[in-house]
N, C-alpha and C positions, 0 to 999 in steps of 0.2 A: 540430572534432570531427565535424561532419556530413560533411565531406569524407572523413575517415578511415573512417567507417562506409560511405559509398557506395563508396569504393575497396575496402574489405575485402569488401563484399557482392558486387561484381562482379569481383573479382580472381581469376577462374578457379575459383571454387567452384560455379558454376552458378546462383548467385542473381543476379537482375537488380536494378537500382536501381529503387526504388519509383516515382520520378518518371518513369521511362521505361517503366514497365510499361503494358500496354494498359488495365488496370483502374484506373489512377491516379485518373481522374476519379471513379469510383465510391467509391474509398477516401476522397477528400477530401470528397465529398458526405456520406458517412455520418459522418465525423468532425465535420462542422459541424452536424449535426442535434442539436437540444436533447434531452437525456436527462431524462425525468421519471419520478417514482415513481408507483405506482398511486394513492397517497393524494393526489396533487396533482390528479387529474382530478375533474371534477365528478361527484358521486355520482348513481347512478340513483334516480329517484323510485319508491320501492317501491309506494306507493299506486296510481299509475297502471299499474304493471306488473301488480299483482294484479287491478285492474279489467279490464285488457285480457285477461288470462288467463281470467278468468271469462266475459267476453263471447265469447271464442274457444270455450270449452267449450260455452256455450249455442248458438252458431251451428252448431258441429259436430253437436250432438245434434238440432238442428232439421232438419238435412239428412238425418237418417235416415228411417225408415218414414213418419211422418205426412205430411211435406211433400216427397215426392220423386217422381221419374218413372222410377226404374230398376227393373229386375227382378232378383231374386236378393238374397242376403244378403252378398256379398263386400264391397260398398261400405259396408254398415252396420257390418260388423266392423271395417274400417279407420277409419271415422269415430268409432265408439265407443272403439276402442283408442287413437286419437290423443287424444281427449278425456280418457281415463283417464290417459294419460301426463302430460298437462298437469296434471291434478288431483293426481297423485302428486307432481310437482314442486312444486306449491303447498303440499301437505301437508308435505313434507320441509323446504321453506324456512321454513314457519311454526314447525315443531318446532325447527329449528336456531336461529331468531331468538329463540324463547322461552327456550331453554336458554343463550343468550348465546354460541353458537359461531359466530354470523354477525352482522354489523352490519346 
């Protein structure tokens, strides 16, 4: 059966045999890789993610006006904006988890 398929594939139709194709090594390597579902992976520790996010927000806010050596407000705007984006992500995540839409 395999010989028939290889002869049919290379018999003037323009299709090359997969074993002689230059990317044959890549095809066999990808086919040998184990396929896993997302639920088989180790879950992320949400507690440490939230703690790290809060620490990042605090550090970003500490780098603004009181403890800096830069002139102008452009840096402060980006620092405060980045801290706000992280805080929004934390808030949305908390609401989704409370409503049961996220594990």
